[in-house]
C-alpha positions in Angstrom: 4.4 -4.0 80.0 7.2 -4.5 82.4 8.5 -0.9 82.4 8.9 -1.0 86.2 9.9 -4.7 86.5 12.1 -5.3 89.5 11.6 -1.8 91.0 9.9 -0.9 94.3 7.6 2.1 94.4 6.2 3.9 97.4 2.9 5.9 96.8 1.7 8.2 99.6 -1.8 9.4 99.6 -2.7 6.0 98.0 -6.2 5.8 99.5 -7.3 8.5 97.0 -8.5 8.2 93.4 -5.2 9.0 91.7 -3.2 6.9 94.2 -5.3 3.8 93.6 -5.2 4.2 89.8 -1.4 4.7 90.0 -1.0 1.6 92.1 -2.8 -0.4 89.5 -0.7 0.9 86.7 2.6 0.5 88.5 1.7 -3.1 89.6 0.7 -4.0 86.1 4.1 -2.7 84.9 5.9 -5.1 87.3 6.7 -3.0 90.3 6.5 -3.9 94.0 4.2 -1.3 95.4 3.8 0.0 99.0 0.6 2.0 99.4 0.6 4.6 102.2 -2.1 6.7 103.7 -3.7 7.3 107.1 -6.9 5.5 106.3 -6.1 1.8 106.9 -9.5 0.6 105.9 -9.4 2.3 102.4 -5.9 1.1 101.9 -6.9 -2.5 102.7 -9.8 -2.3 100.3 -7.6 -1.0 97.5 -5.1 -3.8 97.9 -7.9 -6.4 98.2 -9.4 -5.2 94.9 -6.1 -5.3 93.1 -5.4 -8.9 94.0 -1.7 -8.4 93.2 0.8 -10.3 95.4 3.5 -7.6 95.1 1.3 -4.9 96.5 1.0 -4.1 100.2 0.0 -1.2 102.4 1.0 0.8 105.4 -1.1 3.1 107.5 1.2 6.1 108.4 1.1 9.8 108.8 3.3 11.6 106.2 3.0 14.9 108.3 5.5 13.4 110.8 9.2 12.5 110.7 8.5 9.2 112.4 5.8 8.4 109.9 8.1 9.0 107.0 10.9 7.1 108.5 8.6 4.1 109.0 7.5 4.3 105.4 11.1 4.1 104.1 12.0 1.3 106.6 8.9 -0.7 105.7 9.7 -0.6 101.9 13.2 -1.8 102.6 12.1 -4.5 104.9 9.4 -5.8 102.6 11.1 -5.4 99.2 14.7 -4.6 99.8 14.9 -1.3 97.9 13.3 2.0 97.2 13.4 2.9 93.5 10.4 5.2 93.1 8.8 7.6 95.5 5.6 9.2 94.5 4.6 11.8 97.1 1.0 12.2 96.3 -0.5 12.9 99.7 -2.2 16.2 100.0 -5.3 18.0 101.2 -7.3 20.8 99.6 -7.8 23.0 102.7 -10.5 25.6 103.2 -12.1 27.5 100.3 -12.5 31.1 101.6 -10.8 34.5 101.2 -7.2 34.5 102.5 -8.2 37.1 105.2 -10.6 34.5 106.6 -8.2 31.5 106.7 -7.2 30.7 110.3 -3.7 29.9 111.4 -4.8 26.3 112.2 -6.2 25.8 108.7 -3.1 27.2 107.1 -0.8 25.1 109.2 -2.8 21.9 108.5 -2.6 22.3 104.8 1.1 23.1 104.8 1.9 20.5 107.3 0.7 17.8 104.9 1.2 19.3 101.5 4.7 20.7 101.8 6.2 19.8 105.2 5.1 16.2 104.7 6.9 16.0 101.3 10.0 17.6 102.7 10.1 15.0 105.5 9.5 12.2 102.9 12.5 13.4 100.9 14.6 13.4 104.1 13.6 9.8 104.8 13.8 8.4 101.3 16.7 10.0 99.6 19.4 8.4 101.8 18.1 4.9 101.1 17.0 5.3 97.4 18.8 3.3 94.8 20.9 5.0 92.1 18.7 5.5 89.1 15.8 6.2 91.3 12.9 8.5 90.6 11.1 10.9 92.9 7.8 12.4 91.8 6.2 15.2 93.7 2.5 15.9 93.2 1.9 19.6 92.6 -1.1 20.9 90.6 -2.2 23.5 88.0 -2.7 25.6 91.1 1.1 25.5 91.6 1.5 27.4 88.3 -1.3 30.0 88.6 -3.3 31.8 91.2 -6.8 30.6 92.3 -9.0 32.8 94.3 -10.2 31.7 97.8 -7.8 28.8 97.8 -4.6 30.4 99.3 -3.3 27.6 101.5 -3.6 25.0 98.8 -2.2 27.2 96.0 0.7 28.4 98.1 1.6 24.8 99.0 1.5 23.6 95.4 3.8 26.4 94.3 6.2 25.5 97.1 6.2 21.8 96.0 7.6 22.8 92.6 10.4 24.8 94.3 11.2 21.9 96.6 11.3 19.5 93.7 13.7 21.7 91.7 16.0 22.2 94.7 16.0 18.4 95.4 16.7 17.7 91.7 19.9 19.8 91.9 21.0 18.0 95.1 20.0 14.5 94.0 21.3 14.6 90.4 24.9 13.7 91.4 23.5 10.7 93.3 21.8 9.3 90.2 18.4 10.2 91.5 15.9 12.2 89.4 13.3 14.5 91.0 10.3 15.8 89.0 6.9 17.2 89.7 3.5 16.6 88.2 1.1 19.6 87.9 -2.2 17.7 87.9 -5.3 19.3 86.6 -8.9 18.5 87.4 -9.4 14.8 88.0 -12.7 12.9 88.4 -12.6 12.6 92.2 -14.3 13.6 95.5 -11.8 16.5 95.9 -12.8 17.9 92.5 -16.5 17.6 93.2 -15.9 19.7 96.4 -14.1 22.4 94.5 -16.5 22.4 91.6 -19.4 22.8 93.9 -17.8 25.7 95.6 -17.0 27.4 92.3 -20.5 26.9 91.0 -22.5 27.8 94.1 -23.5 31.3 93.2 -23.2 33.8 90.3 -22.7 37.5 90.8 -26.5 38.1 91.3 -26.8 35.3 93.8 -28.4 32.9 91.4 -27.1 29.3 91.2 -25.0 28.9 88.1 -25.7 26.0 85.7 -22.3 25.8 84.1 -19.2 24.7 86.0 -16.7 27.6 85.6 -13.8 25.3 86.3 -14.7 23.0 83.5 -15.3 25.9 81.2 -11.7 27.0 81.5 -10.3 23.6 80.3 -9.7 23.5 76.5 -10.3 19.8 76.3 -13.8 20.4 77.8 -13.5 17.5 80.2 -11.9 16.4 83.5 -9.1 13.8 83.5 -9.6 10.2 84.2 -7.5 8.9 87.1 -5.7 6.5 84.7 -4.5 9.4 82.7 -2.7 10.9 85.7 -1.4 7.4 86.6 0.2 7.0 83.1 1.9 10.4 83.5 3.4 9.2 86.8 4.5 6.0 85.1 6.5 8.0 82.5 8.4 9.8 85.3 8.9 6.6 87.3 10.2 4.6 84.4 13.5 4.8 82.5 11.6 6.5 79.7 12.2 9.7 81.5 15.9 9.1 82.3 17.0 12.6 81.3 14.1 14.4 83.0 15.2 16.1 86.2 13.8 19.2 87.9 11.0 19.3 85.4 7.3 20.0 85.9 5.0 17.8 83.8 1.7 19.6 83.3 -1.2 17.3 82.9 -4.3 19.5 83.0 -6.0 19.4 79.6 -4.6 22.9 78.8 -6.1 24.6 81.9 -2.9 26.6 82.6 -2.4 27.5 78.9 -5.5 29.7 79.0 
């Protein structure tokens, strides 16, 4: 307990399953937490359910420079500092062959998943406290290829490159930058992907087994709290010498 006491954390994409779980863990560990997403209603519900006085929310669009500037300014206004920035916001995009992906679909995924993170770094780094920690959410798909998922896979690979570059630039400022390669987490996004992967077998018959789950050595998907605790490690001083790293939390998926 108290591993983030006195620190202020920003979590983008906080209306989702992992974001809400991470907010609960960070607040329990003593942090002031600013939850950010576009869906104000879901953010408000998350904060109400937490019943934690040091947690608040802001509806903002991470795909814009003005949205990210507002996020940084709001954290400073409400809590006086920015110590942790967890860039979790992302979208899965279309699941279809890359030759069928439209320019609009490609740009939408990359506008949020990678351009949004870049804009977030531009807004947060200048105001982040020395000793701060930046965490970028990549995925197992950022380490391997996944068929019929090209916009998402490409964006998650790019996030790791962005994080390593930022780590080199931010290290002398006393700011660490690391990425998390998340695996399959019990969430609506996973249900969507799993359904797509399980729809049809080669002979057109519906498959009973989930091929995604079958590739995970632990034989289960992650609980949101398990991802939250991984983020806690990178946010806290326990990871004080981790910089430019990729923490893989996928049950062994990318080891196969």
